[in-house]
Structures are given as C-alpha cells and as structure tokens.
N, C-alpha and C positions, 0 to 999 in steps of 0.2 A: 702464652697468652691465646685466648680464644680466637678464631677466625671471624671476622666481620661477616654477617649474613649480608650478601651483596644482592639484593633482590634486583638491581638495577641490570643485571647481566643479561636478564632476559627480558629487558626494555630497550635495548642498544639501537636496534633498527626495525623498521616496517615490517620486515619479513620475520623476525622471531617473535615479534609482538603479535602478529596475525597467527602463527603457529601455537601460541600457547593461550589464545583468547578463549575465555570461557563461555561467553555467551554471544550470538551472533543473532542479525535480524537477517529474515528472508521474506520474499512476497509472499509464502505460503503462511507466515504468520497472520497475515493481515485480512480484516473483515471491513468493509466499507459501508458506513451508514448512508442510507439514501431515502429522501422523501418525495412522495407521490401525492399529487393533489387531483381533484376531479375536475378542475378549469380548463379552459382552453389555452391559456397563457402557457406557451411551450416553457420556459424557464422563468422561476421567479426568484430573484437574489434574496438572499437571507443578509440584511445590511450588517448583523453583528455578527456574521460568520463570513469573511471574504473567502469567495471562491466555492461556495455551498449554495445550491439552488433547491428549490422544490421543482419537480418535474411534471409535467401533464404525460399521459399515459405514452403518447407518441414520442415524446421527446426521452421520455424515461428509458425507452427501447433503444433510442440512438445513444444515448449515455452509456448504455451497457456495453457497447462496442468497446468503447475505451476502457472503462474496467478489466475486460477480457483481454484486450490488447496488452495491457501492462502485466498481465499475470496475476491479478488479484483473484483469489480462488472464491470468495464469497461476499455476499451482500448482507446488510441488516436493513430490513424494510419498515418505514414508518409511512403511515398515511394520514390525510387529513380529511375531515368529514366535509361532505356536501350540505348535509343538513344534521345539524347536533340536537340530542334531546338529553333528557336527564338521564336515560339508561345506556346512552352510548350506542344505539341500536345498530347503527350502520356498520359498526366494527364486525358483526357477525353475521352479517348478510352475504349471500352468495356472490352478489355484484359489488360488494364493497371494495373501494378502492385499493387496498392491499392485496384482496383476492385477485383482482384483476390484473395487478402488477405480477403477482407470483406467476399468473398463467401465462402472461405475456413473456416473461423471464425465461421460464422454461421451455416455451417454445422456440424461442430464439437461440438460448444457448443453454440446451440441457445439461451441461456439465457444470456450468455455475451454480455453487452453493447458495441456496436462498433460505435466509432465516427471516422469520416473521416476529416482530416485537408484539407482544400479546399485551395489550393495556386497552383502556377506556378514556384516558384523559384528553386525547384529541377529537374524541366523538362525543363527550358529554357537554351539556350546555353549562355546567357549573365548573368544569376543568378538573374534577378530581378523578382518581383511578377507579372508582368505584361507585355503587349507588349511594346515594345520600338521603338522610331523613334527617330534617331538621339540620342542625350542623354536625352530625354524625356521619361518618363513612361507614357502612354495613359491612361487615367482613363476609359473611356466608352467603349473602345474597350476591355480592360483587364475584365471588368465588364462581358461582354457577354462571354467569354470564362471561366469565374469563373462560371458563371450559369450553364454551360455545363459541368464543373467537378462536380460540386454537384449533378447534374441529373445523371450522369454516376454511381456515387457512391450510389444514390438512387436505381437506376435500379439493382445494385449488392446486394442490401439488407442492407445497412447501417442503423443504428439505429439513428444517428444524424449528421449532417454537420456542420462543423467549419472552417468558412471562416477566414483566418488569413492574408490577404494580404493588408489590410487598404485602399482599393480603395473606394472612396465615391459612395453611392447608391447600394454597393454589396447585402447587405441584402434584399433590396426590389427585387432586380433583381432575387435573387435565389430563394426567397420566390414566386413570381410569376411564375418562372420555374418549381418549384417543385409542386406548385398548378395546374397548366395547364395540367400536366402530371399524376396527379391523386396520387401524394404524398402529399397531403395536411397534413397528420398527422406526417411527418417527422420533428422534431423541429431543429432550427438554434441556435447553440451556437456561437455568434459573439465575435471575438477579437476585441472588441469594441475599447478598450484603450490599444493598443500595442504600446510600447515606442521603439524609435530608441537607443536601450540599448546597451552597451558594454558587457552586461552578455550572449550574445548569440553566442558567438565565438565557443565552443564545439560544438554547435547544427549544425553549418555549414560545421564542419568536417564530423559529423554524416549524414547529408543530401545532402553533397556536392552542397551547395547552396550559396556559397560565391559570391557577385556580381563580374563581371568581369571588371567593372568601376564604379567609384563613389561610392555611398552609398544609403541608403534607407531613407534618412532624409526627401525627399521631400513626403514621404507616410506615413512614421511612424512617432509617434507622438515625440514632443520635450519633453526630460525628465522634463523640467524645468515648464511645463503647466499643471496644476491641473484643471482650469475650462474649458479649451479645451477639456480635457479628460471626463469631464461631458458633455459638448454639443456632443462629439462624442458618448457616451452612450446613451444619451438620443434620438439621431437621428436614432441609429440602434433600439433601443425599438419601436420607432415611424415607422419604416419599417418593423417591424414584428419579431425581435429577440426575442427567446424564454428564453435565458440565456445570460449572460453577463461574459465575461473573461476579467480579468486584467493581463497583461503580462510586465514586470517581477512581481515577489510578493514581494522579500524581502525589496527592497528600495521603494515600492508603497503601503504601507498598508494604507496611507491616501487615494489613490484613490479608494481601496477596500471598505474602510469604507464610502466613499462619495456615491460611487456606490450604495451600498446597501440601505443608508439612502435615496437616490434620488428617487430609482426605486422600493425597495422591491421586487425585483426578485430574482431569484437563480443567484448567483454570482460564478464563479469559478476563482482560482488563480493558475496561471503558476508558479511553483517553477523551473525555467528556467536552462538549461545545465551549464551556468557560475556559477550559486547559487551551484549546485550540486558540480561542479568540484572542487570549492573552499573548500567545506566541506570535500571532500575526499581527497584532499592534505593536509589540516590542520591535519586530522586525520591520515594520513599516515605518517606526521612528528612527531606525538605524543603529538600535541599541544592542541587538543581538546579531548572529548567523543563524537564521532560520534553518538551514540544513542541518547544521551540526547540534542545534538545540533539540530539535525534534528528534534526531536519532540518538542524541543521549539521552532522552526521556524515555523512549520506547525501550532503549537497551536495559535501563533502569527497571521497568517494569518487568523484562524478562528474567533480569537477574533476581528479582524479588520472587520469580516462581512463576509468572504469566506464561502460558502455552500459545496463547492466540491475543492479538491486539485488536480492538474496534478503534478505530481512528479516523477522523476526517481528513488528515494527512496522508490517508492511503496512496493516493494517485500519485502525490509527490515523492513520497517513499519509495514506491515501486519504480519510479523514474532514477532517484537518487542510487538505489541498490543497482538497477541495471548498469550503471556509469561505473560502479567501483570495480 
C-alpha cells in the first residue's frame, strides 16, 4: 500500500512552519503613500481613510520622522494643487507642492527613498489625468505635460518617478526627457496595469481628484482584461520602465503573477484606498482581526509575485513586524 503523503508533518508547530515558510513580509517591502497640500492646516484627516491625512509641508516634515523611525524605506508622494486649471500647470512648476515636499524630504532624510507620482488629475480643473478637448482626453498632448512633471520632480531631487496616468507612450517620453536633461539614472516605476477600478473612491477624496465629467474608462484598463494588461506591461518595459506597478492589488493577483512571470522584473502592488478602507471598516465593526487580515492580504500579494507593497497600512505593518 502506498504511504500517505503527510503534508502536516511540516506544520506541526510554529518553529517548523517558520522554517519552511515560502514568503515573508519585511519593512523593506513597504512604500508608504503620503499626501501634501499647500494650505496651513497641519493635518487634514481623510474621512473615508481612517488614520490617513493630508499634510502641510511643515507637518509633512514631522510625519517623515515616524516613517523613518519605523524602518520604512520609501514613500510615494501625492500633491494637491493650490490653484487648478485645465492643464494641471502646477504639477510641473519648480515650486509645485510635490517638488517642495521632495526637497524637504531629501534635506531631512537623504536616505529615505522618495517616489513622485506623475499625474495631472489632482491639478486639473476637470479632474482627468490629461488634457481635455470637448469630452475627449488627448493622449499625445497629455504625454508632453507628463514628461514635464517628471522632469520637474527630477530637478527637485526625486529618487524615482511613477507615471500613473495610463496615457500611451508616456514611459518613452518621460525616459527621453529625463535622459536629455542629465537624469538618466532616475528610474521609472510605471503604473503599467492600472485598472478603472471601483476601489479608488477614498483616494479621490484624499487627492481631491474626482473627474468632473464622465469617468476614466477610456484610459484606465477594463477590469475584465488580463491579456491586455500583459500587453500594456510589455509595452512599458519596451519603452524603458525599470519597475512595473499593478493597481489595485487584492482582486488582481493574477495580473501580478503574470507580470512577474512575463518580465522577471521588480513588481510593485498597490494596496489601494478602497482596500484599506474596507479593512478599517470591518475592523471597526469587530468583524475581523485587522492585523491578521492585513498581513495575510499583503502576503498574498507577495505570493503572487510582488516585490514591493505600496500600502496605507505601512506604519502599522512596520510596528507589527517589529513585534514578531
């Protein structure tokens, strides 16, 4: 008679489970998204995202101390405009809020890795991620502006740029603009597979970036399409992306897996605002154990193939990992 395959032998106690564990979470996996605004109010809580705030520049500098003290190696910066216009002009100015925040972060904590989100939606009066003509979002004209935003961030001292707009050809245009200006060493983390997701709602509160008409389905991806996501990813790799980002994460583990298998490149997963808010609401209701659910979800992203995790839970996760 054949011997039973006794898989449970290697689950008998915590010691052996830890020894054979295939995936682990580390603080070095974490990227913490942060919002800066041009106002004087130090911290403006985001009602739909408990524990997350918009920071004034002064408060942002103070908040970075906690990020660094918890061992989180990187932040992803988002800014809010002081004055919006149809072109999102503030995003590309030398004194734009993100550029100011980059300079401040690098002056206070030179080793903190600062990633700049490159998009226009928080700066445009219409809330779309590019230039609008009638009801159309223009691709090539938008790409030109996005390259200018990336260049402004590079001049401010950013470590990496992360275009999130989903315009065709923007990685190539940004790479060209950076290289021609002497910033050939700045990498690009491309939001290569960013889906038109219902999970983004709380972020739009945080960044004040809701579209004033229509939706973003003409440029962000259809959630039904996995093969198209691979084509987007491979196109961005060909254009010069150094790292690929999949957004959202929880419902898109298959895309994370396929991206890793197809490219072998570093993959980031964005654990987005709606995913964060759902966990917080369920924890507040006493329906789940927040710590266990968060760690399990992040481990699932790593198991799918993610190397880096952009998550609003980062401060908590860093504390939990330190206690284990």
